[in-house]
C-alpha angles and dihedrals in degrees: 000000000000124000091260097051114098115237117260117257132214116207111238110157137018126190115191122191121184130176122191124191125208141182107215125214089250091061094254120128121229136194123194115194123190131188121191128180118193129174123216089210133054106275122209110206130170093263094050144290117314109205117227110278094026113117118250091192133014113168130169128196119186126185131179118204139182131234091281091055092248113147112242099172132023132184135172132191134187105201099167119025137163092236110038115205092025109050096053093050089086096058097092089059089068089073082081086082088079109110096024118120116231092213100044118068091315097150092049091050090050091052091049092052105035111020117130116338090358091082149354114294093221098045091047091050089054092053092061087066096053100087097058092042089051091049092049091049095051092039089063087084100045131073104238095221100038115145109264137160092234124062109261110262095238096058114105091015096107138012094262090058099044105141091209102048113012122108086202090064091043091054104036103024103031093156089064100040111114101172134097117291111275 
């Protein structure tokens, strides 16, 4: 191997996270989030050997929410866990998501309810991704730069949409651009 050749790599672990958004026939929106951890090698854990390719974790969190982004249904599942019979016992607690709003202090509320031993690390981690997935799901039916009286929610949420400095805002959202002329 020469100095410029990258070192070879052996796959050991894969974490896959997927979030799927749906519009249900009853007009309610739904997000299903899934986290799966799989090793490419046999993995000896306290509860026994997990053969390569067998999931260590597979968790699912599903929330349904209304047009105001308020959660009206919540469900969690632990399909593959390191400690069967114990890990999945916490899943009913995730019904406490009902009533939370995905766009208002959601991550803080999740921390208050499920941080540490109050929840499952992996399920809680999935929950942090729900607000942006919900927004992307609902946004599928709205033009992102439609003329509105209120500033579009996504402006000033990242550097590319900075209303004081971004040429993107100046070009596509001129009504909301507050910077110097470009």
